[in-house]
C-alpha positions in Angstrom: 0.1 0.1 0.5 2.1 4.0 -1.0 2.5 6.3 1.4 2.0 9.4 -0.4 1.2 11.6 1.6 -0.1 14.7 -1.2 -2.4 13.3 -3.9 -0.4 13.5 -7.0 -1.7 16.4 -8.8 -0.9 18.7 -5.5 2.9 17.6 -5.7 2.5 18.3 -9.8 1.9 20.9 -9.4 4.3 22.3 -6.1 7.0 20.6 -8.8 6.5 22.9 -11.2 5.6 26.6 -8.7 8.9 25.8 -8.4 10.9 25.3 -11.2 9.7 28.9 -11.8 6.9 27.5 -13.3 2.8 29.5 -13.6 0.8 26.7 -12.8 -2.8 26.5 -13.9 -5.8 24.0 -13.6 -7.2 23.2 -17.4 -9.5 20.5 -16.9 -8.2 17.4 -15.9 -4.4 18.1 -16.0 -1.9 21.6 -15.5 -0.3 24.3 -17.7 2.7 25.0 -16.2 3.9 28.2 -18.5 7.7 29.6 -18.0 9.2 31.8 -20.6 7.5 30.5 -24.7 7.7 26.8 -23.0 4.7 25.6 -22.0 3.8 22.1 -20.5 0.8 20.0 -20.4 1.6 18.1 -17.0 -0.9 14.8 -16.5 -0.7 12.7 -13.2 -0.3 8.8 -14.3 -2.4 7.2 -12.6 -5.1 4.6 -13.9 -4.4 2.4 -17.1 -5.3 4.6 -19.5 -3.7 6.1 -22.6 -1.7 8.5 -22.8 -3.2 12.0 -24.9 -3.0 12.0 -28.6 -1.8 15.9 -29.3 0.5 18.0 -27.3 4.5 19.8 -27.8 5.7 19.3 -24.3 4.0 16.7 -21.9 5.2 15.2 -18.2 3.7 13.0 -16.5 4.1 12.3 -12.6 3.7 9.4 -11.1 4.6 7.2 -8.3 7.9 6.2 -7.9 6.8 1.9 -8.7 4.2 3.3 -11.4 7.3 5.1 -13.8 8.4 1.7 -16.4 4.3 0.8 -16.8 4.2 4.9 -17.3 7.2 4.5 -19.6 6.4 1.6 -21.4 3.0 2.7 -22.1 4.5 5.8 -23.1 6.8 3.9 -26.0 4.0 1.8 -27.3 1.9 4.7 -28.2 4.8 7.0 -29.5 3.4 9.5 -29.3 4.4 12.9 -31.8 5.3 15.1 -28.6 7.8 15.8 -26.8 7.5 14.0 -23.6 9.1 13.2 -19.9 7.6 11.3 -16.5 8.9 12.3 -13.3 8.7 9.6 -10.5 7.6 10.5 -6.9 7.7 8.2 -4.0 6.2 8.6 -0.8 8.0 11.3 1.3 8.0 13.6 -2.4 10.8 13.1 -3.6 10.8 13.7 -7.1 13.3 12.4 -10.0 12.8 13.0 -13.6 12.9 8.7 -14.4 12.5 8.8 -18.0 12.4 11.4 -21.6 12.1 10.1 -25.0 15.1 9.3 -27.6 15.9 11.8 -30.0 14.4 11.6 -32.7 
């Protein structure tokens, strides 16, 4: 059983706030904006398929779910740049996957 102290969407908001992004809600995802870059931030809970569009996307998942999220993204092979952030039960995080350069 997981002992995450905050929901993933709150942790995602906090991570991008700390990185200097302006974060706003947009439906079920967050938009993190800084200078010219807009990153669509999605919590990766469950087995849902990744979104089909976007230029920059970041998926935030519990640390133990990162491998599954990465496999789903690799199978889907989306046309956007993506990253996966794994968050542990203490709220620490690590960028654990990035797409290979095309």
